matplotlib code that plots the C-alpha trace (Angstrom):
import matplotlib.pyplot as plt

x = [84.9, 83.3, 86.5, 88.3, 85.5, 83.1, 85.5, 86.1, 82.4, 82.1, 85.1, 83.7, 80.4, 82.2, 84.1, 80.9, 79.4, 82.5, 82.1, 78.4, 79.4, 81.6, 78.6, 76.6, 79.3, 79.5, 75.7, 75.7, 78.5, 76.3, 73.1, 74.3, 75.1, 71.6, 70.0, 72.1, 71.1, 67.5, 67.8, 69.4, 66.8, 64.0, 65.6, 66.3, 62.8, 61.4, 63.4, 62.4, 58.8, 59.1, 60.7, 57.9, 55.3, 57.0, 57.2, 53.5, 52.6, 54.7, 53.3, 49.8, 50.6, 52.3, 49.3, 46.9, 48.8, 48.9, 45.2, 43.9, 46.0, 48.0, 51.5, 53.4, 54.7, 58.4, 57.6, 55.5, 58.3, 60.8, 58.5, 58.0, 61.7, 62.4, 60.1, 61.6, 63.9, 67.5, 69.1, 67.0, 66.5, 69.2, 68.5, 64.7, 63.1, 60.0, 57.9, 54.7, 52.7, 49.4, 47.1, 45.5, 46.9, 44.7, 41.4, 40.5, 37.5, 39.6, 43.1, 44.6, 47.7, 50.0, 52.9, 55.5, 58.2, 60.7, 63.8, 66.0, 65.5, 69.1, 68.9, 65.6, 67.5, 70.5, 71.9, 71.6, 72.8, 70.3, 68.7, 72.1, 72.2, 68.8, 67.9, 64.4, 62.6, 60.2, 57.4, 54.8, 52.1, 49.2, 46.8, 44.2, 41.7, 42.3, 39.7, 37.6, 38.1, 35.7, 33.0, 30.7]
y = [-1.4, 1.5, 3.2, 5.2, 5.5, 6.8, 9.4, 10.7, 11.2, 13.2, 15.4, 15.7, 17.0, 19.6, 20.8, 21.4, 23.4, 25.6, 26.4, 27.4, 29.9, 31.6, 31.7, 33.4, 36.1, 36.5, 36.9, 39.4, 41.4, 41.5, 42.4, 44.9, 47.8, 47.5, 47.5, 50.4, 52.4, 51.6, 52.7, 56.0, 56.5, 56.1, 58.6, 61.1, 60.8, 61.3, 64.5, 65.8, 65.1, 66.9, 69.9, 70.0, 69.9, 72.8, 74.7, 74.2, 75.3, 78.4, 79.4, 79.0, 81.1, 83.9, 84.0, 84.2, 87.0, 89.1, 88.3, 89.6, 92.8, 92.2, 91.8, 93.3, 91.1, 91.3, 90.7, 87.7, 86.2, 86.8, 85.2, 82.2, 81.8, 81.9, 78.9, 76.7, 73.8, 75.1, 73.1, 74.9, 78.3, 80.0, 78.3, 78.5, 81.1, 82.8, 85.0, 86.8, 88.3, 90.1, 90.5, 93.8, 95.2, 98.2, 96.4, 93.9, 92.7, 91.1, 90.8, 87.3, 86.7, 84.0, 82.7, 80.3, 78.6, 76.8, 74.8, 72.3, 68.8, 68.3, 71.4, 70.1, 67.4, 67.5, 64.3, 64.8, 61.4, 60.1, 63.4, 64.8, 62.2, 63.2, 66.7, 68.2, 71.3, 71.3, 74.0, 74.8, 77.2, 78.8, 81.2, 83.0, 85.8, 89.0, 89.4, 92.5, 95.0, 94.6, 97.3, 97.7]
z = [191.0, 192.7, 193.8, 191.1, 188.6, 191.2, 192.5, 189.0, 188.3, 191.6, 190.7, 187.2, 188.6, 190.8, 187.8, 185.8, 188.8, 188.8, 185.1, 185.7, 188.3, 185.7, 183.3, 186.0, 186.4, 182.6, 182.3, 185.2, 183.4, 180.2, 182.0, 184.6, 182.2, 180.7, 184.1, 185.2, 182.1, 182.7, 186.4, 185.4, 182.6, 185.1, 187.5, 184.7, 183.3, 186.8, 187.2, 183.8, 184.5, 187.9, 186.1, 183.5, 186.2, 188.0, 184.7, 184.1, 187.7, 187.5, 184.1, 185.5, 188.6, 186.5, 184.1, 186.9, 188.7, 185.5, 184.7, 188.0, 187.7, 190.8, 189.2, 186.3, 183.5, 184.6, 188.3, 187.4, 185.3, 188.1, 190.7, 188.4, 187.8, 191.5, 192.0, 189.3, 190.4, 191.0, 188.2, 185.5, 187.0, 185.0, 181.6, 181.5, 179.2, 180.5, 178.2, 179.0, 176.1, 176.0, 173.0, 174.0, 177.2, 177.2, 176.8, 179.6, 177.5, 174.8, 176.4, 176.5, 178.6, 177.3, 179.5, 178.0, 180.1, 178.0, 178.7, 176.9, 178.2, 179.1, 181.4, 183.0, 185.0, 187.3, 185.7, 181.9, 180.7, 178.3, 177.4, 176.4, 173.6, 172.1, 173.4, 172.9, 174.1, 177.0, 176.7, 179.2, 177.7, 179.6, 178.0, 180.2, 179.6, 181.7, 184.4, 184.3, 187.1, 190.0, 189.9, 192.9]

ax = plt.figure().add_subplot(projection="3d")
ax.plot(x, y, z, "-o")
ax.set_aspect("equal")
plt.show()
């Protein structure tokens, strides 16, 4: 009584387990591309955020150097470009404008560092699909010359 029927139910149970392991592989195959895309998206967002932070810092430094009359506009822009991340140095646009260069009482120095988002990361995967412009703007008033 117990012989053949019992064996079949054991083998039947093993066959169901084998089918479930295939389901796990199929689920893994469906989920893995999404998880990989999320991982690369996080890495790409991190590098874009790092690039934007570097752009903001260099715009601030260039504006300060021009505001205290220690550096000319062109030299400040070149120094700012040299400190940007290597993957965006050649494509970033740096502009320095002054409202009234001859009058330190009213002169405002504006520095803008701009770069396309797909150039602000060494791995432009997701940002290449929907590019946007990163802009770091700093405006500072020129400091008056020191009078003793």
